[in-house]
C-alpha positions as a Markdown table, in Angstrom:
| # | Residue | x | y | z |
|---|---|---|---|---|
| 1 | Met | -0.2 | -0.2 | 0.2 |
| 2 | Asn | 2.5 | 2.8 | 0.5 |
| 3 | Asp | 4.4 | 1.8 | -2.6 |
| 4 | Lys | 0.8 | 2.8 | -4.2 |
| 5 | Leu | 0.1 | 5.4 | -2.6 |
| 6 | Phe | 4.0 | 7.0 | -3.4 |
| 7 | Ser | 3.6 | 6.1 | -7.1 |
| 8 | Leu | 0.5 | 7.2 | -7.2 |
| 9 | Arg | 1.7 | 10.9 | -5.3 |
| 10 | Ile | 4.3 | 11.3 | -7.9 |
| 11 | Leu | 1.8 | 10.8 | -10.6 |
| 12 | Leu | -0.7 | 13.8 | -8.4 |
| 13 | Leu | 2.9 | 16.1 | -8.9 |
| 14 | Leu | 2.9 | 15.6 | -12.2 |
| 15 | Phe | -1.2 | 16.6 | -12.6 |
| 16 | Leu | 0.0 | 19.3 | -10.5 |
| 17 | Leu | 3.5 | 20.0 | -12.5 |
| 18 | Gly | 0.5 | 20.0 | -15.6 |
| 19 | Val | -1.4 | 22.5 | -13.3 |
| 20 | Ser | -1.2 | 26.4 | -14.4 |
| 21 | Ala | -3.3 | 29.6 | -13.5 |
| 22 | Cys | -5.1 | 30.9 | -16.2 |
| 23 | Ser | -2.4 | 32.6 | -17.5 |
| 24 | Leu | -2.2 | 29.4 | -18.8 |
| 25 | Phe | -5.7 | 29.5 | -20.2 |
| 26 | Glu | -9.0 | 31.6 | -20.6 |
| 27 | Asp | -11.1 | 30.9 | -18.5 |
| 28 | Asn | -14.5 | 31.7 | -20.0 |
| 29 | Gly | -16.8 | 32.9 | -16.8 |
| 30 | Glu | -18.0 | 36.5 | -16.8 |
| 31 | Lys | -18.8 | 38.3 | -13.5 |
| 32 | Pro | -22.4 | 37.8 | -12.3 |
| 33 | Glu | -24.7 | 40.1 | -12.0 |
| 34 | Glu | -26.5 | 40.9 | -9.0 |
| 35 | Lys | -29.7 | 39.3 | -9.4 |
| 36 | Asn | -28.1 | 36.0 | -8.5 |
| 37 | Lys | -29.6 | 34.7 | -4.6 |
| 38 | Tyr | -25.9 | 32.3 | -4.0 |
| 39 | Phe | -23.1 | 33.2 | -6.3 |
| 40 | Leu | -21.0 | 36.0 | -5.7 |
| 41 | Ser | -17.8 | 35.2 | -7.5 |
| 42 | Ser | -14.9 | 32.9 | -8.7 |
| 43 | Glu | -11.5 | 32.6 | -9.3 |
| 44 | Asn | -10.0 | 30.1 | -11.4 |
| 45 | Leu | -7.0 | 28.5 | -9.4 |
| 46 | Ala | -6.1 | 25.9 | -11.9 |
| 47 | Ala | -6.2 | 23.9 | -15.0 |
| 48 | Ser | -5.1 | 21.1 | -16.8 |
| 49 | Thr | -5.5 | 19.2 | -20.0 |
| 50 | Ile | -6.9 | 15.5 | -20.4 |
| 51 | Gln | -3.2 | 14.7 | -21.6 |
| 52 | Ile | -2.2 | 15.1 | -17.9 |
| 53 | Ile | -5.1 | 13.8 | -16.3 |
| 54 | Lys | -5.5 | 10.5 | -18.3 |
| 55 | Pro | -2.4 | 9.2 | -17.2 |
| 56 | Val | -3.4 | 9.9 | -13.7 |
| 57 | Phe | -6.1 | 7.2 | -13.9 |
| 58 | Gln | -4.3 | 4.9 | -16.5 |
| 59 | Ala | -2.0 | 4.3 | -13.1 |
| 60 | Leu | -5.2 | 3.7 | -10.8 |
| 61 | Glu | -6.1 | 1.0 | -13.8 |
| 62 | Lys | -2.9 | -0.6 | -13.1 |
| 63 | Gln | -2.6 | -0.7 | -9.0 |
| 64 | Tyr | -6.4 | -1.6 | -8.7 |
| 65 | Asp | -8.6 | -4.1 | -10.8 |
| 66 | Glu | -11.9 | -2.8 | -9.7 |
| 67 | Leu | -10.8 | 0.3 | -11.7 |
| 68 | Ser | -9.7 | -1.7 | -15.3 |
| 69 | Gly | -10.7 | 1.2 | -18.3 |
| 70 | Ile | -11.7 | 4.0 | -16.2 |
| 71 | Ser | -9.4 | 6.0 | -18.4 |
| 72 | Asp | -11.3 | 6.1 | -21.2 |
| 73 | Lys | -13.8 | 7.7 | -19.4 |
| 74 | Met | -11.6 | 11.0 | -19.4 |
| 75 | Lys | -12.6 | 12.9 | -21.5 |
| 76 | Tyr | -11.8 | 16.8 | -21.0 |
| 77 | Gly | -9.7 | 18.8 | -19.6 |
| 78 | Val | -10.3 | 20.6 | -16.2 |
| 79 | Trp | -10.8 | 23.9 | -15.2 |
| 80 | Val | -10.5 | 24.3 | -11.1 |
| 81 | Asn | -12.0 | 27.2 | -9.7 |
| 82 | Lys | -12.6 | 28.9 | -6.3 |
| 83 | Ile | -16.3 | 29.9 | -5.7 |
| 84 | Ile | -17.8 | 32.5 | -3.4 |
| 85 | Tyr | -21.6 | 32.6 | -2.5 |
| 86 | Lys | -24.3 | 33.6 | -0.1 |
| 87 | Thr | -25.4 | 31.3 | 3.0 |
| 88 | Thr | -26.8 | 31.8 | 6.2 |
| 89 | Tyr | -26.0 | 30.4 | 10.1 |
| 90 | Lys | -28.3 | 31.1 | 12.9 |
| 91 | Gly | -29.6 | 34.0 | 10.9 |
| 92 | Lys | -27.3 | 35.9 | 9.6 |
| 93 | Glu | -26.0 | 36.1 | 5.9 |
| 94 | Val | -22.3 | 34.6 | 5.8 |
| 95 | Leu | -19.9 | 34.3 | 2.7 |
| 96 | Ala | -18.5 | 31.0 | 2.0 |
| 97 | Ser | -16.5 | 29.9 | -0.4 |
| 98 | Gly | -15.7 | 26.1 | -2.0 |
| 99 | Val | -13.8 | 24.7 | -4.9 |
| 100 | Val | -15.9 | 23.9 | -8.3 |
| 101 | Cys | -14.2 | 22.3 | -11.3 |
| 102 | Phe | -15.7 | 22.4 | -14.5 |
| 103 | Pro | -14.9 | 20.1 | -18.0 |
| 104 | Met | -12.9 | 22.2 | -20.4 |
| 105 | Thr | -15.7 | 22.2 | -22.7 |
| 106 | Ala | -18.0 | 24.4 | -24.3 |
| 107 | Ser | -21.4 | 21.8 | -24.8 |
| 108 | Gly | -22.6 | 18.7 | -23.2 |
| 109 | Ser | -25.0 | 18.1 | -20.0 |
| 110 | Phe | -22.9 | 17.0 | -16.9 |
| 111 | Pro | -24.2 | 15.9 | -13.6 |
| 112 | Met | -22.8 | 17.0 | -9.8 |
| 113 | Leu | -20.6 | 15.5 | -7.9 |
| 114 | Ser | -19.9 | 17.0 | -4.9 |
| 115 | Phe | -17.1 | 15.7 | -2.4 |
| 116 | Gln | -16.9 | 16.9 | 1.3 |
| 117 | Asn | -13.2 | 16.2 | 3.8 |
| 118 | Gly | -12.7 | 15.1 | 6.6 |
| 119 | Thr | -12.5 | 16.6 | 9.8 |
| 120 | Asn | -9.9 | 19.7 | 9.4 |
| 121 | Thr | -8.9 | 21.8 | 11.6 |
| 122 | Leu | -5.8 | 24.4 | 9.9 |
| 123 | His | -7.4 | 27.3 | 7.5 |
| 124 | Ala | -4.5 | 26.5 | 5.2 |
| 125 | Lys | -5.6 | 23.0 | 4.5 |
| 126 | Ala | -9.5 | 24.4 | 3.4 |
| 127 | Pro | -10.1 | 23.4 | -0.1 |
| 128 | Ser | -10.0 | 25.9 | -1.8 |
| 129 | Glu | -6.3 | 27.2 | 0.0 |
| 130 | Asn | -5.3 | 23.4 | -0.8 |
| 131 | Tyr | -6.1 | 22.5 | -3.6 |
| 132 | Asn | -3.4 | 20.8 | -4.7 |
| 133 | Asp | -3.3 | 18.3 | -2.2 |
| 134 | Tyr | -3.2 | 15.1 | -3.9 |
| 135 | Leu | -6.7 | 13.7 | -2.6 |
| 136 | Phe | -8.2 | 16.8 | -3.7 |
| 137 | Gln | -6.2 | 16.4 | -6.9 |
| 138 | Leu | -7.4 | 13.2 | -8.1 |
| 139 | Ile | -11.2 | 14.3 | -6.9 |
| 140 | Glu | -10.9 | 17.4 | -9.2 |
| 141 | Ala | -9.6 | 15.3 | -12.3 |
| 142 | Val | -12.6 | 13.2 | -11.8 |
| 143 | Ala | -14.6 | 16.2 | -13.9 |
| 144 | Ser | -13.0 | 14.9 | -16.4 |
| 145 | Ala | -15.0 | 12.2 | -17.1 |
| 146 | Gly | -18.2 | 14.6 | -17.3 |
| 147 | Phe | -18.7 | 15.4 | -14.0 |
| 148 | Val | -18.8 | 19.0 | -12.4 |
| 149 | Val | -17.0 | 18.7 | -9.4 |
| 150 | Val | -17.9 | 20.2 | -5.9 |
| 151 | Met | -16.0 | 20.4 | -3.0 |
| 152 | Pro | -17.3 | 22.9 | 0.0 |
| 153 | Asp | -15.0 | 24.8 | 2.4 |
| 154 | Tyr | -17.3 | 24.4 | 5.1 |
| 155 | Leu | -18.0 | 27.4 | 7.7 |
| 156 | Gly | -15.3 | 28.6 | 9.9 |
| 157 | Phe | -12.9 | 27.9 | 6.4 |
| 158 | Gly | -11.8 | 29.6 | 3.3 |
| 159 | Ser | -13.8 | 33.0 | 2.7 |
| 160 | Ser | -16.0 | 32.7 | 6.2 |
| 161 | Ser | -13.0 | 31.8 | 7.8 |
| 162 | Thr | -12.9 | 34.3 | 10.3 |
| 163 | Met | -16.4 | 32.6 | 12.1 |
| 164 | Tyr | -15.2 | 29.8 | 14.2 |
| 165 | His | -15.6 | 26.1 | 12.3 |
| 166 | Pro | -19.1 | 24.9 | 13.8 |
| 167 | Tyr | -17.7 | 21.9 | 13.7 |
| 168 | Leu | -20.4 | 18.2 | 13.2 |
| 169 | His | -23.3 | 20.8 | 13.4 |
| 170 | Lys | -25.9 | 19.2 | 11.0 |
| 171 | Glu | -27.8 | 22.3 | 11.0 |
| 172 | Ser | -25.1 | 24.7 | 9.2 |
| 173 | Thr | -23.4 | 22.0 | 7.4 |
| 174 | Val | -26.6 | 21.3 | 5.8 |
| 175 | Gly | -27.6 | 24.6 | 4.8 |
| 176 | Ser | -24.5 | 25.9 | 3.9 |
| 177 | Val | -23.3 | 23.1 | 1.3 |
| 178 | Thr | -27.1 | 23.1 | -0.3 |
| 179 | Asp | -26.5 | 26.8 | -0.9 |
| 180 | Leu | -23.3 | 26.2 | -2.6 |
| 181 | Phe | -25.3 | 23.9 | -4.9 |
| 182 | Arg | -27.0 | 26.3 | -6.1 |
| 183 | Ala | -24.6 | 28.9 | -6.3 |
| 184 | Val | -23.0 | 26.6 | -8.7 |
| 185 | Arg | -26.1 | 25.8 | -11.0 |
| 186 | Glu | -26.3 | 29.8 | -11.0 |
| 187 | Met | -22.7 | 30.1 | -12.4 |
| 188 | Val | -23.5 | 27.6 | -14.5 |
| 189 | Glu | -26.4 | 29.1 | -16.1 |
| 190 | Glu | -25.2 | 32.5 | -16.1 |
| 191 | Ser | -21.1 | 32.0 | -17.3 |
| 192 | Tyr | -21.3 | 28.7 | -18.8 |
| 193 | Ser | -22.8 | 27.1 | -22.0 |
| 194 | Phe | -22.9 | 24.1 | -21.0 |
| 195 | Thr | -26.0 | 22.2 | -18.6 |
| 196 | Leu | -25.7 | 21.3 | -15.3 |
| 197 | Thr | -28.2 | 18.5 | -14.5 |
| 198 | Lys | -30.0 | 17.6 | -11.3 |
| 199 | Glu | -28.2 | 14.2 | -11.3 |
| 200 | Thr | -25.9 | 14.4 | -8.2 |
| 201 | Tyr | -23.7 | 12.5 | -6.6 |
| 202 | Leu | -22.5 | 12.6 | -2.6 |
| 203 | Met | -19.1 | 11.6 | -1.4 |
| 204 | Gly | -17.3 | 12.2 | 1.7 |
| 205 | Tyr | -15.4 | 10.5 | 4.1 |
| 206 | Ser | -15.0 | 10.9 | 8.3 |
| 207 | Gln | -16.3 | 13.7 | 8.9 |
| 208 | Gly | -17.1 | 14.4 | 5.2 |
| 209 | Gly | -18.9 | 10.6 | 5.4 |
| 210 | Trp | -21.1 | 12.3 | 8.1 |
| 211 | Ala | -22.2 | 15.2 | 6.1 |
| 212 | Thr | -22.4 | 13.2 | 3.3 |
| 213 | Met | -25.5 | 11.2 | 5.0 |
| 214 | Ala | -26.8 | 13.9 | 6.6 |
| 215 | Leu | -27.6 | 15.5 | 3.1 |
| 216 | Lys | -28.3 | 12.6 | 1.7 |
| 217 | Lys | -31.3 | 12.6 | 4.0 |
| 218 | His | -32.0 | 16.2 | 4.0 |
| 219 | Ile | -32.1 | 16.5 | 0.2 |
| 220 | Glu | -34.1 | 12.9 | 0.3 |
| 221 | Gln | -37.3 | 14.6 | 2.2 |
| 222 | Asn | -37.0 | 18.2 | 1.2 |
| 223 | Leu | -35.4 | 19.0 | -2.0 |
| 224 | Ser | -35.8 | 16.0 | -4.6 |
| 225 | Ser | -37.3 | 17.9 | -7.0 |
| 226 | Glu | -34.3 | 20.5 | -6.7 |
| 227 | Phe | -31.5 | 17.2 | -7.0 |
| 228 | Glu | -31.6 | 14.2 | -7.7 |
| 229 | Leu | -29.9 | 11.6 | -6.1 |
| 230 | Lys | -28.2 | 9.3 | -7.8 |
| 231 | Ala | -25.8 | 7.5 | -5.5 |
| 232 | Thr | -23.8 | 8.3 | -2.1 |
| 233 | Ser | -20.8 | 6.9 | -0.7 |
| 234 | Cys | -20.1 | 7.8 | 3.3 |
| 235 | Gly | -16.9 | 6.1 | 4.4 |
| 236 | Ala | -16.3 | 5.6 | 8.4 |
| 237 | Gly | -18.5 | 8.7 | 9.4 |
| 238 | Pro | -19.6 | 9.1 | 13.3 |
| 239 | Tyr | -23.5 | 9.2 | 12.3 |
| 240 | Asn | -24.2 | 8.4 | 15.9 |
| 241 | Leu | -22.1 | 11.0 | 18.0 |
| 242 | Ala | -23.4 | 9.9 | 21.3 |
| 243 | Glu | -22.1 | 6.2 | 20.3 |
| 244 | Val | -18.8 | 7.4 | 19.4 |
| 245 | Ala | -18.7 | 10.0 | 22.5 |
| 246 | Gly | -19.3 | 7.0 | 24.8 |
| 247 | Val | -17.0 | 4.2 | 23.4 |
| 248 | Ile | -13.8 | 6.8 | 23.4 |
| 249 | Leu | -15.2 | 8.6 | 27.5 |
| 250 | Ser | -15.4 | 4.4 | 28.3 |
| 251 | Ala | -12.2 | 3.7 | 27.4 |
| 252 | Lys | -8.4 | 4.6 | 29.9 |
| 253 | Thr | -6.6 | 6.2 | 26.7 |
| 254 | Tyr | -7.6 | 8.0 | 23.3 |
| 255 | Glu | -4.8 | 8.4 | 20.7 |
| 256 | Met | -6.6 | 11.5 | 19.0 |
| 257 | Pro | -8.3 | 13.7 | 21.9 |
| 258 | Tyr | -8.4 | 16.6 | 19.6 |
| 259 | Phe | -11.9 | 15.0 | 18.3 |
| 260 | Leu | -14.0 | 15.2 | 21.3 |
| 261 | Ala | -12.3 | 18.3 | 22.3 |
| 262 | Tyr | -13.2 | 19.8 | 19.0 |
| 263 | Ile | -17.0 | 18.4 | 18.9 |
| 264 | Met | -17.3 | 19.9 | 22.8 |
| 265 | Asn | -15.6 | 23.3 | 21.7 |
| 266 | Ser | -18.1 | 23.3 | 18.6 |
| 267 | Tyr | -20.8 | 22.8 | 20.9 |
| 268 | Ile | -20.3 | 25.4 | 23.7 |
| 269 | Gln | -19.6 | 27.7 | 20.9 |
| 270 | Ser | -22.9 | 27.6 | 18.9 |
| 271 | Gly | -25.0 | 27.4 | 22.2 |
| 272 | Glu | -26.0 | 24.2 | 22.3 |
| 273 | Ile | -23.8 | 22.8 | 25.3 |
| 274 | Thr | -24.9 | 25.1 | 28.1 |
| 275 | Leu | -22.5 | 24.2 | 30.4 |
| 276 | Thr | -18.9 | 25.7 | 31.0 |
| 277 | Tyr | -15.3 | 24.4 | 29.7 |
| 278 | Ala | -14.7 | 23.5 | 33.4 |
| 279 | Asp | -17.5 | 21.5 | 33.2 |
| 280 | Ile | -16.1 | 18.9 | 31.0 |
| 281 | Phe | -12.0 | 19.4 | 31.0 |
| 282 | Asn | -10.1 | 19.3 | 34.0 |
| 283 | Pro | -6.8 | 22.0 | 34.4 |
| 284 | Pro | -5.1 | 23.0 | 32.7 |
| 285 | Tyr | -7.9 | 22.5 | 30.0 |
| 286 | Ser | -10.7 | 23.8 | 31.5 |
| 287 | Gly | -9.7 | 27.6 | 31.0 |
| 288 | Asn | -12.3 | 29.6 | 28.8 |
| 289 | Asp | -9.6 | 30.2 | 26.0 |
| 290 | Tyr | -7.9 | 27.2 | 26.5 |
| 291 | Ile | -9.4 | 24.8 | 24.5 |
| 292 | Ser | -11.3 | 27.4 | 21.8 |
| 293 | Asn | -7.7 | 28.6 | 21.0 |
| 294 | Leu | -6.2 | 25.6 | 20.2 |
| 295 | Phe | -9.0 | 25.5 | 17.3 |
| 296 | Asn | -7.9 | 29.1 | 16.0 |
| 297 | Gly | -7.7 | 27.5 | 12.2 |
| 298 | Lys | -3.7 | 27.6 | 12.7 |
| 299 | Asn | -3.2 | 24.5 | 14.9 |
| 300 | Asp | -3.1 | 21.1 | 13.1 |
| 301 | Pro | -4.4 | 17.8 | 15.0 |
| 302 | Asp | -1.3 | 16.6 | 15.8 |
| 303 | Tyr | -0.2 | 20.3 | 17.6 |
| 304 | Ile | -3.4 | 20.0 | 19.2 |
| 305 | Asn | -3.4 | 16.3 | 20.7 |
| 306 | Ser | 0.0 | 17.4 | 22.1 |
| 307 | Lys | -1.5 | 19.9 | 23.8 |
| 308 | Leu | -4.2 | 17.9 | 25.7 |
| 309 | Ser | -4.0 | 14.0 | 27.2 |
| 310 | Thr | -4.9 | 11.1 | 25.4 |
| 311 | Asn | -5.6 | 9.8 | 29.3 |
| 312 | Ile | -9.4 | 10.3 | 29.6 |
| 313 | Ser | -9.0 | 10.5 | 33.0 |
| 314 | Thr | -6.8 | 13.8 | 33.3 |
| 315 | Leu | -8.5 | 15.3 | 30.1 |
| 316 | Phe | -12.0 | 14.9 | 31.2 |
| 317 | Val | -13.9 | 15.8 | 34.6 |
| 318 | Lys | -14.4 | 12.7 | 36.5 |
| 319 | Asp | -18.7 | 14.0 | 37.0 |
| 320 | Phe | -18.2 | 14.8 | 32.7 |
| 321 | Val | -17.1 | 11.0 | 32.0 |
| 322 | Asp | -18.9 | 8.8 | 35.0 |
| 323 | Asn | -22.6 | 10.6 | 34.3 |
| 324 | Val | -23.0 | 12.3 | 30.9 |
| 325 | Ala | -25.1 | 9.5 | 29.3 |
| 326 | Thr | -27.7 | 10.2 | 32.4 |
| 327 | Gly | -26.5 | 13.2 | 34.7 |
| 328 | Ser | -29.1 | 15.8 | 34.2 |
| 329 | Lys | -26.5 | 18.2 | 34.3 |
| 330 | Tyr | -25.2 | 16.8 | 30.8 |
| 331 | Ala | -28.9 | 17.3 | 29.6 |
| 332 | Ser | -27.7 | 19.6 | 26.8 |
| 333 | Val | -24.6 | 17.5 | 25.7 |
| 334 | Arg | -26.9 | 14.5 | 25.4 |
| 335 | Lys | -28.9 | 16.7 | 23.1 |
| 336 | Ala | -26.6 | 18.2 | 21.0 |
| 337 | Leu | -25.2 | 15.6 | 20.6 |
| 338 | Ser | -28.7 | 13.3 | 19.8 |
| 339 | Asp | -29.3 | 16.6 | 17.3 |
| 340 | Asn | -26.5 | 16.3 | 15.8 |
| 341 | Ser | -26.5 | 12.3 | 15.1 |
| 342 | Val | -28.0 | 11.5 | 11.4 |
| 343 | Glu | -31.2 | 9.0 | 12.2 |
| 344 | Val | -31.2 | 6.6 | 10.0 |
| 345 | Trp | -34.9 | 6.8 | 7.6 |
| 346 | Lys | -36.2 | 4.6 | 4.5 |
| 347 | Thr | -33.6 | 5.9 | 2.1 |
| 348 | Asn | -34.6 | 5.9 | -1.8 |
| 349 | Thr | -31.8 | 6.5 | -3.5 |
| 350 | Pro | -27.9 | 4.0 | -3.9 |
| 351 | Met | -25.7 | 4.4 | -0.5 |
| 352 | Val | -22.6 | 2.6 | 0.5 |
| 353 | Ile | -21.3 | 2.8 | 3.6 |
| 354 | Val | -17.1 | 2.0 | 3.8 |
| 355 | Tyr | -15.1 | 1.6 | 6.8 |
| 356 | Gly | -11.8 | 0.3 | 7.6 |
| 357 | Thr | -11.6 | -2.7 | 9.6 |
| 358 | Lys | -8.6 | -1.6 | 12.1 |
| 359 | Asp | -10.7 | 1.7 | 12.3 |
| 360 | Thr | -9.1 | 3.4 | 15.9 |
| 361 | Phe | -10.4 | 7.2 | 15.5 |
| 362 | Val | -14.4 | 5.9 | 14.8 |
| 363 | Thr | -15.6 | 2.7 | 15.8 |
| 364 | Pro | -16.8 | 0.6 | 13.2 |
| 365 | Thr | -19.9 | -0.7 | 14.9 |
| 366 | Val | -21.1 | 2.9 | 14.3 |
| 367 | Ser | -20.9 | 1.9 | 10.4 |
| 368 | Ser | -21.9 | -1.4 | 10.9 |
| 369 | Arg | -24.9 | -0.8 | 12.8 |
| 370 | Ile | -26.4 | 2.2 | 11.1 |
| 371 | Tyr | -26.2 | -0.4 | 8.0 |
| 372 | Ser | -28.0 | -2.7 | 9.7 |
| 373 | Glu | -30.3 | 0.6 | 10.8 |
| 374 | Phe | -31.3 | 1.0 | 7.5 |
| 375 | Leu | -32.2 | -2.1 | 6.6 |
| 376 | Ala | -34.6 | -2.4 | 10.0 |
| 377 | Ala | -36.1 | 0.9 | 8.6 |
| 378 | Gly | -37.3 | -0.8 | 5.2 |
| 379 | Thr | -34.7 | 0.1 | 2.9 |
| 380 | Asp | -34.4 | -1.8 | -0.3 |
| 381 | Pro | -30.8 | -4.4 | 0.3 |
| 382 | Gly | -30.4 | -3.4 | -3.2 |
| 383 | Leu | -29.9 | 0.0 | -2.3 |
| 384 | Ile | -27.8 | 0.1 | -0.1 |
| 385 | Ser | -24.4 | -2.0 | 0.6 |
| 386 | Leu | -21.4 | -2.0 | 3.5 |
| 387 | Val | -17.9 | -2.6 | 2.3 |
| 388 | Thr | -15.2 | -3.5 | 4.7 |
| 389 | Ile | -11.3 | -2.1 | 4.0 |
| 390 | Glu | -10.2 | -5.0 | 6.0 |
| 391 | Gly | -6.8 | -4.7 | 8.2 |
| 392 | Met | -7.0 | -0.5 | 7.6 |
| 393 | Gly | -7.1 | 1.8 | 9.9 |
| 394 | His | -9.3 | 5.6 | 9.5 |
| 395 | Gln | -6.8 | 7.0 | 8.2 |
| 396 | Glu | -5.0 | 3.9 | 5.7 |
| 397 | Ala | -8.7 | 3.3 | 4.6 |
| 398 | Val | -9.3 | 6.8 | 2.6 |
| 399 | Ile | -7.4 | 5.8 | -0.9 |
| 400 | Pro | -9.2 | 2.2 | -0.6 |
| 401 | Trp | -12.6 | 4.3 | -0.2 |
| 402 | Gly | -12.1 | 6.7 | -3.1 |
| 403 | Val | -11.2 | 3.9 | -5.5 |
| 404 | Thr | -15.0 | 2.2 | -4.5 |
| 405 | Thr | -16.8 | 5.5 | -4.7 |
| 406 | Ile | -15.6 | 5.8 | -7.9 |
| 407 | Asn | -15.6 | 2.8 | -9.2 |
| 408 | Phe | -19.8 | 2.7 | -7.7 |
| 409 | Phe | -20.6 | 5.9 | -8.9 |
| 410 | Phe | -19.5 | 5.1 | -12.8 |
| 411 | Gln | -21.6 | 1.7 | -12.0 |
| 412 | Lys | -24.4 | 4.3 | -11.2 |
| 413 | Arg | -24.3 | 6.3 | -14.0 |
| 414 | Gly | -23.8 | 3.8 | -16.9 |
| 415 | Asn | -21.6 | 5.2 | -18.9 |
């Protein structure tokens, strides 16, 4: 696997070298008019020709048998743009951003494919700031097959980096991402001669897996006339936050303490948890600014972990650990975790749920349990499948999940 990742990164580096700023290509986008409800502006970040893109997928074909023939589906060069759009958070307008990738063509009708990225703490790692990341490049290049590829920055990153990131906050995540979809449609209708269809593909891993499942539910139940879901891939998401938190707090140690601290900080900042930091964290982590300052957009997870403790009893107040599941004092914690979890429903569009069997960040039982719950809710077994990445942990399973997803999407697309 390490050799595969190394060779893939080399090819993607060549992809990056082939990527150019708009000085090499003249973008055919036009400035938007004020009539748009969501779309504000776009900026060309990069571009790549089909001659650069195709070898990347030829290499993938050699590494993964299930992707045989995928390079033949790559037909276009790709524009990579940053898009700025209007959304709302708690009733106030926010300028948010993301990445949108278009096939280099003046005609055709293309579906939308949206990738929701995993947990991030760095402003510099948002998709619109870090679009040359090797995983982002691979997703961007899929536009060559005739997709309009979208990657939200999430609130708190990109153009909205002056606000905190409402991490694993369902309402704002779903709202801001669907507003991005609408902004992309306005942009295409106004500035491009190809057509964006209603067909939509959703994919995401970790936080992105959770966001993707939440988006799927919202679209199916509320926006089915606006977006036609064709396929969804959810990888290793913390769909049931109470279960995830319970597993972490019941252990003696947890190797990624920033994860639960990120959640608590988000819900305290949003007002959903009505407790103080001192009600949850032991000194020296309990000061009102200690935890929030760690999540200032300048620190990566490794640094944040180093400023916390992997020992649960050292990091968290004993009463919190012992009584969060039932104690009246912690009712707001339970409600926040419940409100922001994804409850199952009888889904009516295809979905694959993927996880690594050695995942120690998000317990595998979260994925296996929610799969069973979907079936119990009446979901047609032919519409949903559970895929395990044997022997791999949370980080190692990302690329195999991506390969599974691309293959799944092309199967559902049927060309």
